[in-house]
N, C-alpha and C positions, 0 to 999 in steps of 0.2 A: 505495498502500499505506498509505499514511501512516493511514491511517481502521483497519486492521486492529484498531490495540489495543482504538478505539471500538465497533468490534463485536461483539471476544471482550465485554469486561464488557456489555454491552448484553445481546449472547445467551449469557453466561454469567448473569448475573443472574434472567434470566426465567425458561429453567431450573430456578432454586434455589427462586423465588418461588414454581413450580408446585406445585399441591396433589398433583398426582399422583406429582410427586418426594418433596415436602416426606412426605405419610403412608406412600410406599410406605417410603423408608428410612425413619421414624419403626417400620413396622410391623414390620419385617427383623429391626433392630436391634432389638426388646421380643423376640419370637421368639427372636433368639437368645443375648438376657441370661436368661429364662426353660429354654430348652434346657441352657444352661452351670449355672445354681442347680437342675436336676431332685433332683441328688443331695441339698443345704440341704433345698427341702422335704420330697422323703421321706421324710429326717430328721427332720425339723419335728413328722411327721402322725405319724412310728411312736412318737416321744417318745423320751428318753432311756436309760427303763427299758424297752425292748422289746427280750424273748428275741433271741436270737442262739444259731442254728442252729450247732453241730459239725457241722464237717464231714466227711461220711466215718458219717455215724450213719445216714441210712438211703437209699440209694441206688435205690429203688426195689424193683418187686415180678417178679418174671418165673416164666414158666408154664415146666412143665419134666413130658413127659412119655416115660420110659425102656420100652424096648420088648423082651421075651427077656430080659431082668434086665442088662442089658447094661452097668451100674455101682451101684453100691450114692450111694444118697442122702448117708448120711455126706461122699461124696468130693468130692460137689456142695458140700454145705451149706461144709464144708474149704474149697473155694479160689473160690467167691462170697461172703466175708466182705461185710457191709454194704447185702446184700441178702435181700432176701423170700422165699424158693421156695415155692414153691404148684403141688405134686405131681399132677399128672391119670391117672385110669386110661384118659383112651382121647383117641384124636386129636381126634374129634371135637370134648367137652368142652371140651380146648383150644382149640383155632377158633375155638367159640362165646365166649367169651373175649375173646379178642379181637378177633372183628367188632363184640362191643357194647361195646368201651374200656375193659371195666377194666382191662387190661394193655395197655402196648407192646405187646411182643412175647412169644416165646414158644419152647422148644426142644425138639427129638423125639430123642431120643438113639437113633440104631439098633446104635449098635455104640461101642468104646468109640473107637475114631478115628473116627467118621462121626455127623452133625445137622443137622438140617432147621430151617432158621430160618422162623416163624412170624410175619408181620405182617402186617399189614390194608392199609397201603396203601406201595410204595415210588415216595421224590419222587427226584427228577433228581439229587440232590447225593448220595443215601445211600452209602453202605462197605458193606466187608463186613464181620461180626459176629465184631470182632476179641478181643472177652472173650472170648466163648465159647472159639475159635480155641484162645486161648490155655492155657483153663483143662483140656481135652483133651488140647494139645500137653506139656501141665505133668507132667499125668497119664499118660502113654504116654513120657515119660522115665522118672519115675520107676519105671514096670514096667522099659524094656529097661535101668537099672544098679542094680535089685534081681535082676533074672534073671542080668547079670556077673558078681552081687556086692559088689557097690558099695551101698556104704552109699547113699540118695539126698541124708540133709541133711547129711553132711558135705561132700560132690561139691557142692552147693549154697553152701556157706561158701565154699570154697576160691573157685570162680567169683566167688563176691559182693567176695572181698576182693581181687580184678582192679582196677585202676583207671584209667582216662586221662585225661592233662592233653590238653587242645585247647586250643593257642594262633590265633591266625591273623591275617598280619597281611598285608593288604589293598594291592597297590600299585596298583590302577586309582578303577573308585570303586566303591562302597558304596550298590549300587543297593537292597538291603534296607529303609536307612535313606530313600533319598530317595522311597520307592515311595509315597506315602501323602500325604510335602506337592508331590509332581512335579504327584499324580491330582489332589489337590485346587484348585494353580493353574489347572491344562489345565481345569477346569470353570469356575472362576470367570470365567475370560480368556472363555470360547465366553460364558459367559452373557450379560459385559456388551459382549462385541460383537455377538450376535443381536439384544441391548434394543438398544443406542442405536446401532446400523447405521441401526434401522426408525424410530428416532427421529428422526436427520439425515433419516433421507429424504424420510420422511412431514411434517417441519420446510419443507424447499422444496420441496414439490411441493402445502405448502398454499398457501404462499406465493404459488405462482405463479396456482394454480388460483384463489383468491380476486385478483388481480390487483394484491397485494399489490409482489412481487415488483418490476412496475413504475416504481413510486414508488421503489422502494429503492433502484435505478439509477442515478434522477436526481441521487442527492445523495452517494450512492458505487461507488466503482470495481466492477464485479465480483467483482474476485479478493481483496477483501477481505471481498466478503459471506459467499463458498463457503467462504474459509479460515478464516475467523476464526469462519463455526458449523461446522464440522466443529472445532479445536478447542474453541471451548466445550463439543460436546457431548462431548467424548471427556474432557474436564480433570472436567464431570462422574459422567461415568460413572467415572470412577477416583476421584474421591467419593466419591459412595455405597458403591463395595465398598471404602475405608478404614476408614470409618465402621461398617460390619457387619464389618469384619475385629478393630477398638480394641473392637467390642460384646463378640467373642466373643471376643477374649483378658483383655477387663475383668473378660467375669464367669467365664473358668478362675481371675484370681487371686481373686478378692473366694469362691469356692466351692470353693479346688482340698484343701482342708482336710477337706471331707466326699466326696471321689473316693474310689472304692475302691484298693487297691495297685496292681492292676493296670493299672486307667487312668491312674495316679499313672505310671506307667513306662511304658507306652504315646502320651506324650505328653512324655518327655522324648529326645523324637527334636532330634537336631540339628541342626541348617541348616549349610550352606556357605554365608559369606558371598558364594563366586565365584555358587552358581548363582543366588541370589535375582539377583545382580548380573546374567547373563545374560535372567532372566527377564524381570530392568525390561527390559531393551535390548528385544530380542527383541518381550515381549510389546506393549511402546507403539510401538513402530515399526509392526508388524502392525496393530498394532490402529487406528492411524491410517490403513495405506495401506487396511483395510477401510472406512471412514467415510468415506474419501474418494471410493471406490464406489460406497456407499448414496447420496451428496450428489449425486456425477454423476446416476445413473439416477433420482435424486428430478428433479433439474432437467429431465427429457427429458421425462415424466411430464404431463399432460394435468390430468388427477382423482386425488386423496388411496384414490381406489377401483385404481387400476390400480397401487399401489408394489405389495403381497404378489407379485403376480404379476410387473413386473419384473425384483424383485430377487432372482428364484429363484437365478438362475444366482448371484450375490455368495452367498446366501445356503449354497449350495452348496459353494462355495469353502471356508467356515466348518466345513463339517460333515464334508467330505471333512481339513481339516487336525484337528478337536476327536476323530473315528475312530481314521484314520492316527497320534493320538497316544497314544490309549486301548491299543488296541487290540495293541500292536508295545512296550505299558513292558514288556511282560517279555520281548524279544526284541531285547535290545541290538543284537547284529548282522544284523537284519533289515535286505534289499535294499531294500525299500518306506523305509522311516527313514529308507536314508541318502538317497538321489534324493528324499526328500521334505524333507529338510533343508535342501537347493543350491532347491528350490520356492518361490517368495518367496510366495506364496495358503495356505502350508503350515508354511513352515521358521520364523514365529513360535512353532509350538508344537512342531512337528518334532526342529526346534534343539537345546530346550530341553529336551526330554525323550531328547535323545540326549544330550544332554552329560551329563544327570545323573548317567543310565546306562553312560552307557561311554567309557572312553578315546579324547577326539583330542583333535588338537593344535587351538595357537596359530591355524595358518592356514586350516585347515577355521573353524573358528568367526568368524576374520573375514575369510574370503571371502562366506562363507554372511549373513554381515551386511549387507558390503562388498553382496550381489545384492537382499537386501529393501531396504535404505536407500535405492538407486538405486532399482528401481523406485514404492520409497511417494515418490520425488520427481518419478519422471515419473509418476505415477500423476495425483501433486496439481495437475504442469501439465494435462494432461490432465480432470481435472474443471475446472477453469479456462475449456479452449476447450468446455468442454460446457455448464456454465453460463452460458458468454456465449448460449448457442446459444441455450437455452433460456428467454432474459429476451426474445431478440426472436423467438420460435417455440408458436406456441401448437395445440392440436389436435392436436399429434401422438401418434398411439398403433400398437401394432403389434411388432414382435421391437424386440428391446432390442438387438441387436449392430448393428443394419438403421441405429438411429435412431444408437449411437455412430459410426459412420460416415459419415452424412450430418451431423452435428457439424464433422467432424474435416476432412473434404471444403467447407464453407463458409467454415470457420475458418481455411484454408489459403487460399480464397481471397480473404476479406478482408483 
């Protein structure tokens, strides 16, 4: 292992000098800066004297058909301030306008308490029409109060005077505050695992394919070669992700004065340092666990073209961890999440998510990380044996699991 540092430095510098690494990093960082500068760019083009629309000036146009004199037009005009109401004589005339796109929606009032909404298309996330529901409900409440001899205005004034003060004491985890932070970190971790995992597998397979591996093992121990390559690729991925994150943060700092109050309020999310520490430990360990697996498979195949098919199993591990983590983000007590938080191939994401949205003991956290760390060490040793086998065996193809079994068997015999 005395040459480990030399191998690491050589591989790491080689990765940093690659045009693909430099160009990709520069482009993504530039896009991050441009993306965070959009409010400033828009303000520059609009100019300082651009007219500012007053909120509530015009909320849109609504088409209305009132059948059988169910309501007076003035009732709707009074209760829909800010909207432009266009009244039609028939359903067909309203439907034609909606179909032509002249208005987004229309309403056919059939009685004081019933109506039909007319829309062109209904998307998957279209909800109920609460606006018109509230209008008719308010109108019927006023009628009911008047019938009982009450003044609707006085009653509403009394009800509006009632206020409720709400305070919240969070004894566990505030998953709402952590949601977007966790979501973003999981996506970033998944992306660097997929990109640099395939990168290290391809690198090892190429060295084997062009016989470079034979030259390397004559001057350097296989252990140093495989571990140095994995550490170099892993650190390059972390460095690239860090540069992109710095670009996003720097762009935000430079342009935050031009952000809308809503966006500024949204970005004021407080991040628990302990949460970042858990992500650092679990994410980094799981990241290198998968990199060692990718490198092992790269050493087994003889052609670079075989890498994508050979790494399918490891890719499935990564995708399983990713999808389990995202789909259970809203279900802190999910049994799937609990089980996945102890399986080493998924726990590097799942336990981080579970820690962010639920209260778990230090013992659970330590047990999960212990299993993950132990598995990573075992996989690292396994990858060393497989790499040794790969340096001496060419022309291997076929089932990946079968190749691993053969590598371990010959390693024991030697």
